[in-house]
C-alpha positions as CSV (number, residue, x, y, z in Angstrom):
1,M,10.4,8.6,2.4
2,P,14.1,9.5,2.6
3,S,15.0,12.9,1.6
4,N,17.3,13.6,-1.3
5,S,19.7,16.4,-1.7
6,N,18.9,18.8,-4.7
7,Q,22.5,19.9,-5.0
8,N,23.3,16.9,-7.2
9,F,20.6,17.6,-9.8
10,P,22.7,20.0,-12.1
11,Y,25.5,17.5,-12.4
12,R,23.3,14.6,-13.0
13,L,21.2,16.3,-15.6
14,K,24.3,17.4,-17.4
15,E,25.8,13.8,-17.3
16,E,22.5,12.1,-18.4
17,K,22.2,14.4,-21.4
18,Q,25.6,13.5,-22.6
19,L,24.6,9.8,-22.4
20,L,21.6,10.3,-24.8
21,P,22.2,9.8,-28.6
22,K,22.4,13.0,-30.4
23,Q,19.2,12.4,-32.4
24,N,17.3,12.1,-29.1
25,R,18.7,15.1,-27.3
26,H,16.0,17.4,-28.6
27,E,13.4,15.1,-26.9
28,M,14.5,16.5,-23.5
29,V,12.6,19.9,-24.0
30,P,9.9,21.0,-21.5
31,H,6.3,20.0,-22.1
32,H,7.2,17.0,-24.3
33,R,4.6,14.3,-24.1
34,Y,5.8,10.6,-23.7
35,K,3.5,8.1,-25.2
36,M,3.9,4.5,-23.8
37,P,3.7,1.6,-26.2
38,H,0.4,-0.4,-25.7
39,N,2.2,-3.6,-24.8
40,L,4.0,-1.8,-21.9
41,S,7.2,-3.3,-23.2
42,H,10.6,-1.7,-22.9
43,S,11.0,1.3,-25.2
44,S,14.1,1.9,-27.3
45,F,14.3,5.4,-25.9
46,R,13.9,5.9,-22.2
47,P,11.9,9.1,-21.9
48,A,12.2,9.6,-18.2
49,L,16.0,8.9,-18.2
50,H,16.7,12.5,-17.0
51,M,14.3,12.1,-14.2
52,A,15.6,8.9,-12.8
53,N,19.2,9.9,-12.1
54,A,18.3,13.5,-11.2
55,V,16.5,11.9,-8.2
56,A,19.3,10.9,-6.0
57,P,19.4,7.3,-4.9
58,V,17.9,6.4,-1.5
59,T,20.8,6.1,0.9
60,N,21.5,3.8,3.9
61,S,20.7,0.6,2.1
62,T,22.4,-2.5,3.4
63,H,24.8,-4.3,1.0
64,S,24.9,-8.0,0.8
65,T,28.1,-9.8,2.1
66,A,27.5,-13.0,0.2
67,H,30.3,-14.0,-2.4
68,A,31.0,-16.6,-4.8
69,S,32.8,-19.7,-3.4
70,A,35.7,-21.3,-5.1
71,A,35.0,-24.4,-7.3
72,S,36.8,-26.7,-4.8
73,A,34.8,-25.4,-1.8
74,A,33.0,-27.8,0.5
75,S,29.4,-28.7,0.0
76,S,28.2,-26.5,2.8
77,A,29.9,-23.4,1.4
78,S,28.3,-24.2,-2.0
79,K,24.9,-24.2,-0.4
80,R,25.6,-20.9,1.4
81,R,26.6,-19.4,-1.8
82,K,23.4,-20.5,-3.6
83,V,21.3,-19.1,-0.9
84,A,23.0,-15.7,-1.0
85,D,22.8,-15.6,-4.7
86,H,19.1,-16.3,-4.6
87,R,18.6,-13.5,-2.0
88,D,20.4,-11.0,-4.1
89,G,18.6,-11.9,-7.4
90,D,21.8,-13.5,-8.8
91,R,21.4,-16.3,-11.4
92,P,23.6,-19.4,-11.4
93,H,26.5,-19.7,-13.8
94,Q,26.4,-16.2,-14.9
95,Q,29.6,-14.2,-15.6
96,P,31.0,-12.1,-12.7
97,L,29.8,-8.6,-12.6
98,L,33.3,-7.2,-12.7
99,P,36.2,-9.5,-13.8
100,G,38.5,-10.4,-11.1
101,L,36.2,-9.4,-8.2
102,P,33.7,-11.4,-6.2
103,D,30.2,-10.2,-6.9
104,H,29.7,-8.7,-3.5
105,I,32.7,-6.5,-3.9
106,A,31.5,-5.6,-7.5
107,R,28.2,-4.6,-6.1
108,L,29.8,-2.1,-3.8
109,C,31.7,-0.6,-6.8
110,L,28.6,-0.4,-8.9
111,A,26.5,1.2,-6.1
112,G,28.1,4.6,-6.9
113,V,27.3,4.4,-10.7
114,P,24.2,6.2,-11.9
115,P,21.4,3.6,-12.4
116,S,20.7,4.7,-16.0
117,L,24.3,4.1,-17.0
118,L,24.2,0.5,-15.4
119,F,21.0,-0.1,-17.3
120,S,22.4,0.7,-20.6
121,V,25.6,-1.5,-20.3
122,C,24.5,-5.1,-20.0
123,S,21.7,-7.3,-18.7
124,S,23.6,-8.5,-15.6
125,W,24.2,-4.9,-14.5
126,R,20.7,-4.2,-15.4
127,R,19.4,-6.7,-12.9
128,V,21.7,-5.4,-10.2
129,I,19.8,-2.1,-9.9
130,Y,16.7,-4.1,-9.0
131,T,18.1,-6.2,-6.3
132,P,17.4,-5.4,-2.7
133,S,21.0,-4.8,-1.8
134,F,21.4,-1.9,-4.5
135,P,20.5,1.6,-3.3
136,P,17.0,2.1,-4.9
137,F,16.3,5.0,-7.1
138,L,12.9,6.8,-6.9
139,S,10.0,5.9,-9.1
140,L,6.4,6.9,-9.6
141,Y,3.6,4.6,-8.1
142,A,0.0,5.2,-9.3
143,L,-3.4,4.0,-8.3
144,L,-5.2,3.1,-11.6
145,S,-8.9,2.9,-12.5
146,P,-10.8,2.4,-15.8
147,S,-10.3,5.6,-17.9
148,S,-14.1,5.6,-18.4
149,P,-17.2,3.3,-18.3
150,Q,-16.8,2.5,-22.0
151,D,-13.2,1.6,-21.5
152,A,-13.9,-0.8,-18.8
153,H,-13.7,-3.6,-21.4
154,P,-11.0,-2.5,-23.7
155,P,-10.7,-3.5,-27.3
156,S,-8.7,-6.7,-28.0
157,S,-6.2,-4.5,-29.9
158,L,-5.0,-3.0,-26.7
159,S,-2.9,-4.8,-24.0
160,P,-4.4,-3.7,-20.8
161,P,-2.8,-4.6,-17.4
162,S,-3.1,-8.5,-16.7
163,R,-5.7,-7.8,-14.1
164,S,-8.2,-6.1,-16.2
165,L,-9.8,-2.9,-15.0
166,R,-13.5,-4.0,-15.1
167,T,-16.6,-2.7,-13.7
168,D,-19.3,-5.1,-12.4
169,P,-23.2,-4.8,-12.5
170,H,-22.9,-3.1,-9.0
171,H,-20.8,-0.4,-10.4
172,L,-17.7,-1.6,-8.5
173,S,-14.5,-1.2,-10.4
174,N,-11.3,-3.3,-10.1
175,V,-8.5,-0.8,-9.2
176,E,-4.9,-1.7,-9.1
177,F,-1.6,-0.3,-8.4
178,A,1.3,0.1,-10.8
179,T,4.8,1.6,-10.8
180,F,6.5,3.6,-13.6
181,D,10.2,2.7,-13.7
182,P,11.9,5.8,-15.1
183,I,15.1,3.8,-16.0
184,A,13.3,1.2,-18.1
185,A,10.6,3.7,-19.1
186,R,7.8,1.3,-18.6
187,W,4.8,0.5,-16.3
188,R,5.1,-2.6,-14.0
189,E,2.2,-3.9,-12.0
190,L,2.6,-4.4,-8.3
191,P,2.3,-8.0,-7.0
192,P,-1.3,-8.8,-6.2
193,P,-2.3,-8.6,-2.5
194,A,-3.8,-11.4,-0.7
195,P,-7.1,-12.9,-2.0
196,G,-10.1,-10.9,-0.7
197,A,-8.2,-7.5,-0.5
198,P,-10.5,-4.5,-1.0
199,L,-9.6,-3.6,-4.5
200,R,-13.0,-3.7,-6.0
201,L,-14.3,-0.2,-5.2
202,L,-16.9,2.4,-6.1
203,V,-15.3,4.8,-8.4
204,T,-18.3,6.1,-10.3
205,H,-22.1,5.7,-10.1
206,P,-24.8,6.6,-12.6
207,S,-26.8,8.5,-9.8
208,F,-23.7,10.7,-9.3
209,L,-23.0,12.2,-12.8
210,S,-19.5,13.6,-13.4
211,W,-18.6,12.5,-9.8
212,R,-15.7,10.2,-9.0
213,F,-15.7,8.6,-5.5
214,P,-12.5,9.3,-3.8
215,I,-9.8,6.6,-3.1
216,Q,-7.4,7.8,-0.4
217,T,-3.8,6.7,-0.4
218,V,-0.6,7.9,1.3
219,S,3.1,7.2,1.2
220,V,4.9,6.8,4.4
221,A,8.3,5.4,5.5
222,G,9.0,4.1,2.0
223,K,5.7,2.3,1.8
224,L,2.4,2.9,-0.1
225,V,-0.8,2.7,1.9
226,L,-4.4,2.4,1.0
227,L,-6.5,4.1,3.6
228,A,-10.0,4.8,2.6
229,A,-12.6,4.2,-0.2
230,T,-16.2,3.6,-0.8
231,A,-17.7,0.1,-1.2
232,R,-21.2,-1.2,-2.4
233,D,-24.1,0.6,-0.8
234,F,-21.8,3.6,-0.1
235,F,-20.2,2.0,2.9
236,P,-16.5,2.3,4.0
237,A,-14.6,-0.2,2.0
238,I,-11.4,-0.4,4.1
239,S,-11.6,-1.9,7.6
240,R,-7.7,-1.7,8.0
241,P,-5.0,-0.2,5.9
242,L,-3.4,-2.1,3.1
243,I,0.4,-1.6,2.9
244,F,2.9,-2.4,0.0
245,D,6.6,-2.5,0.7
246,P,8.4,-1.9,-2.6
247,I,11.7,-3.3,-1.5
248,A,10.3,-6.5,0.1
249,R,7.7,-6.7,-2.8
250,R,5.0,-7.7,-0.4
251,W,1.7,-6.6,0.9
252,A,0.7,-6.4,4.6
253,S,-2.3,-5.2,6.6
254,G,-2.2,-2.5,9.2
255,P,-4.0,-2.2,12.5
256,P,-7.9,-2.2,12.2
257,F,-9.5,1.2,12.4
258,T,-11.3,2.0,15.5
259,A,-14.1,3.3,13.1
260,P,-13.8,2.5,9.3
261,R,-14.5,5.7,7.4
262,R,-14.4,7.4,3.9
263,W,-14.4,11.0,2.9
264,C,-11.9,11.8,5.6
265,A,-8.7,13.8,5.9
266,A,-5.6,11.6,5.6
267,G,-1.9,12.6,5.9
268,V,1.5,11.7,6.9
269,L,4.1,13.4,9.2
270,G,7.4,11.6,9.7
271,A,6.7,7.8,10.1
272,A,3.1,8.3,11.2
273,V,-0.2,8.2,9.3
274,Y,-3.1,10.6,10.5
275,V,-6.7,10.2,9.9
276,A,-9.3,12.9,10.8
277,S,-13.0,13.3,10.4
278,G,-14.9,11.4,7.8
279,I,-18.1,9.3,7.6
280,G,-18.6,5.8,8.7
281,S,-21.3,3.5,7.8
282,Q,-23.6,6.4,8.9
283,F,-22.8,9.9,10.1
284,S,-21.4,10.1,13.5
285,T,-20.4,13.2,15.3
286,D,-17.8,11.3,17.2
287,V,-16.1,10.1,14.0
288,A,-16.5,13.4,12.2
289,R,-14.5,15.2,15.0
290,S,-12.0,12.5,15.6
291,L,-8.2,12.5,14.9
292,E,-6.2,9.3,15.1
293,R,-2.5,8.4,14.5
294,W,-0.8,5.2,13.5
295,D,3.0,5.3,14.0
296,L,4.7,2.9,11.9
297,S,8.1,3.4,13.6
298,T,6.7,1.6,16.8
299,S,9.1,-1.1,17.5
300,G,7.7,-4.6,17.0
301,S,8.5,-7.8,18.9
302,R,10.6,-10.8,17.8
303,N,8.7,-13.8,16.3
304,P,10.4,-17.0,17.9
305,G,9.3,-19.0,14.9
306,T,11.3,-16.9,12.3
307,R,13.6,-15.0,14.7
308,R,12.4,-11.8,12.8
309,K,10.8,-8.7,14.1
310,D,7.1,-8.5,13.6
311,E,6.7,-4.8,12.6
312,S,3.0,-4.9,13.1
313,A,3.1,-6.3,16.6
314,N,2.6,-3.0,18.3
315,W,0.7,-1.2,15.6
316,E,-2.4,0.5,16.7
317,W,-4.4,3.7,16.1
318,R,-4.1,6.2,18.9
319,K,-6.7,8.9,19.4
320,L,-5.6,12.5,19.7
321,N,-7.1,15.9,20.4
322,G,-10.2,16.0,18.1
323,L,-11.5,18.8,15.9
324,K,-13.9,21.5,17.2
325,D,-16.7,20.4,14.9
326,G,-17.4,17.9,12.0
327,R,-17.1,20.2,9.1
328,F,-14.1,18.2,7.6
329,C,-16.3,15.2,6.6
330,R,-17.6,16.8,3.4
331,D,-14.8,15.7,1.1
332,A,-11.7,13.5,0.9
333,I,-8.8,15.7,1.8
334,E,-5.0,15.4,2.0
335,A,-3.7,16.6,5.4
336,V,-0.3,17.7,4.3
337,G,2.6,17.3,6.7
338,W,4.7,20.3,6.9
339,R,7.3,21.4,9.5
340,G,5.9,19.4,12.3
341,K,2.2,20.5,11.5
342,L,-0.6,18.9,9.5
343,C,-2.4,21.4,7.2
344,M,-5.8,20.8,5.7
345,V,-8.9,22.4,4.3
346,N,-12.5,21.1,4.4
347,V,-13.2,21.0,0.6
348,K,-11.3,20.8,-2.7
349,G,-11.1,23.1,-5.6
350,H,-12.0,26.8,-5.7
351,A,-14.9,26.7,-3.3
352,A,-14.8,28.8,-0.3
353,K,-12.9,26.9,2.5
354,Q,-12.2,26.6,6.0
355,G,-8.7,25.6,7.0
356,V,-6.9,24.3,10.1
357,V,-3.3,23.5,11.2
358,Y,-2.6,20.7,13.7
359,D,0.6,21.2,15.7
360,V,1.8,17.6,16.4
361,A,4.1,18.5,19.3
362,A,1.4,20.5,21.1
363,D,-1.5,18.3,20.2
364,A,-3.5,21.4,19.3
365,W,-5.5,22.9,16.5
366,R,-5.0,26.4,15.0
367,D,-6.6,28.3,12.3
368,M,-4.7,28.3,9.0
369,P,-3.0,31.5,7.9
370,K,-5.0,33.7,5.6
371,G,-2.5,33.7,2.8
372,M,-2.2,29.9,2.9
373,I,-5.9,29.2,2.8
374,G,-6.5,31.8,0.1
375,G,-4.1,30.2,-2.4
376,W,-5.1,26.6,-1.6
377,R,-6.9,26.2,-4.9
378,G,-6.1,22.7,-5.8
379,P,-4.0,19.6,-5.0
380,V,-1.2,20.3,-2.4
381,A,1.9,18.3,-1.7
382,A,5.0,19.0,0.6
383,M,8.6,18.3,-0.5
384,D,10.4,16.5,2.3
385,E,7.8,18.0,4.7
386,D,9.5,21.4,4.4
387,V,8.3,23.1,1.2
388,I,4.5,23.2,0.2
389,Y,3.3,23.2,-3.4
390,V,-0.1,23.9,-4.7
391,V,-1.6,23.3,-8.1
392,D,-4.2,25.8,-9.1
393,E,-6.6,23.5,-10.9
394,V,-8.3,26.4,-12.7
395,Q,-5.4,28.5,-13.8
396,G,-3.0,25.6,-14.3
397,A,-0.3,27.2,-12.1
398,L,2.2,25.5,-9.8
399,R,3.0,27.7,-6.8
400,R,5.2,27.5,-3.7
401,Y,4.2,28.7,-0.2
402,D,6.3,31.5,1.4
403,E,5.7,31.3,5.1
404,A,7.5,34.6,5.9
405,R,5.1,36.5,3.6
406,D,2.2,34.3,3.9
407,R,1.6,34.0,0.1
408,W,2.0,31.6,-2.7
409,E,4.6,32.2,-5.5
410,E,4.3,31.0,-8.8
411,V,6.8,28.3,-10.0
412,M,5.4,27.6,-13.4
413,A,2.1,27.6,-15.4
414,S,0.8,25.2,-18.0
415,D,-2.4,24.2,-19.7
416,R,-1.6,20.5,-18.7
417,L,-2.0,21.4,-15.0
418,R,-5.6,22.6,-15.4
419,G,-8.1,20.2,-13.7
420,A,-5.3,18.7,-11.6
421,Q,-6.6,15.8,-9.4
422,H,-3.8,14.8,-7.2
423,A,-0.3,15.8,-6.4
424,A,2.9,14.3,-4.8
425,A,6.3,15.8,-4.1
426,G,9.7,14.2,-3.6
427,G,13.3,14.0,-4.9
428,G,13.0,17.5,-6.4
429,R,10.0,16.6,-8.5
430,V,6.3,17.6,-8.2
431,C,4.0,14.9,-9.9
432,V,0.6,15.9,-10.8
433,V,-2.4,13.6,-11.9
434,C,-3.7,15.7,-14.9
435,G,-7.4,16.1,-15.6
436,G,-9.1,14.5,-18.4
437,D,-6.8,11.7,-19.5
438,G,-5.3,11.1,-16.1
439,G,-1.8,11.5,-17.4
440,I,0.9,12.4,-14.8
441,A,2.8,15.6,-15.2
442,V,6.3,15.6,-13.8
443,V,7.7,19.0,-13.0
444,D,11.4,19.5,-12.1
445,V,11.3,22.2,-9.5
446,T,15.1,22.3,-9.1
447,A,15.6,23.5,-12.7
448,A,15.6,27.3,-13.5
449,P,13.2,27.8,-15.0
450,A,11.2,24.7,-13.9
451,R,10.4,22.2,-16.7
452,M,7.7,19.6,-17.3
453,W,7.1,16.4,-19.1
454,V,4.1,14.0,-19.0
455,V,4.0,10.2,-18.3
456,D,1.0,8.5,-19.9
457,P,-0.8,5.9,-17.9
458,P,-1.2,2.3,-19.2
459,P,-3.9,1.8,-21.9
460,A,-7.6,1.9,-20.8
461,A,-6.6,3.3,-17.5
462,Q,-6.2,6.6,-15.8
463,A,-4.2,7.5,-12.8
464,V,-6.3,8.4,-9.7
465,A,-3.4,9.0,-7.2
466,V,0.4,9.2,-7.6
467,H,3.2,8.8,-5.1
468,I,7.0,8.9,-5.2
469,L,8.7,5.8,-3.6
470,P,11.8,3.7,-3.9
471,R,11.7,1.6,-7.0
472,M,10.3,-1.9,-6.7
473,S,12.7,-4.8,-6.3
474,S,13.0,-7.5,-8.8
475,S,11.1,-10.7,-8.4
476,G,14.1,-12.9,-9.4
477,D,12.4,-14.1,-12.5
478,E,12.3,-10.8,-14.6
479,P,13.0,-11.0,-18.4
480,E,16.5,-10.7,-19.7
481,D,15.6,-7.3,-21.3
482,L,14.4,-5.7,-18.2
């Protein structure tokens, strides 16, 4: 995911506060809870407005060069204009974005305006910020599951996501992905993957009370990837990664695993995904000690039929130097990418742990520093692969790792962080899946002191994992009041 400079945050926060109505300014206090409407419609007050623009837009986006042709242009020019308009999400016969300027020039002018301001002006500007040519702002992406067995069939008074999160007689739950748009302050479902995609997974089982089977996802190179989960009969559910590209709004499949697994260590460093240890259909020492890498930056080959590069042409899993033993197959672990290394422990929570650090450049494993493993007491995430944060799930404290002193320093503490399940970091925010109701706590670590607010999941659902990625592009048929 592209890095974002934190130096713009104070300016943006001040600017956004001035944009809010006076009667709503008091709602920007820390620890305020934002309740989403049951129908997931656009709210009159955008609760995460201060989050959206504080996250700097992703840069290096390609701007479209399509422009409107004159009324007397030839037929071929008219056709080219229609194609360009369709590609950029424009609608025919609409007013120009800026009077007196072609739309492609107007987009260049609007690209430097905060997305929240564009959203509040008019519907045509509102649609612009969701076109592929506009620099995308960062949003939350969550993996959702039924909030509880009794909520698997929610009452008719609620409006659950269109693909209901149901549990079948085999205890398999329909999981789904959604994104929370901080500008519109609403949840939006991701487009469904191809039929037969492995989204009916084992989340709970009556033989394992109070145990939720892990579903492992990562974010890499601006994409969301489903890596590992458990299927019926406790077999690995994923034979190859399932990838979602927010800008292209499409799903794809990654290279098949050499050995499908679950309860593994999964992480990201740069544009590469790493999977270590885990259990296949049955325990195997070779799998439990293995480490494999899939590099998404590998150049693809041109497809003669479409003249487009097939990114997946050279994708493959490459075996690396394995672990000394198979002790990391006991739990589903995040292997945190940090300063050219992968850091991971063998169990979650406050249990006694063993930790290792994999040096990517040297292809070698080393013991984790004592101070780092001593404070590893909950979900861990790295900001731009440079600063590591941990959420102490018992004390409800967010801490930052100081490498020079080999110790964790407290950033903030809150009861909302107790029982934390998953964490992600990006754009100056640490997002935490809370225990209990599965809400998502968003902590602004650039503020002094740090402040927090909570985003509620959709009705009858709870977040299992959360990621920070560029906002999803518009499908071209979004409602006028997007």
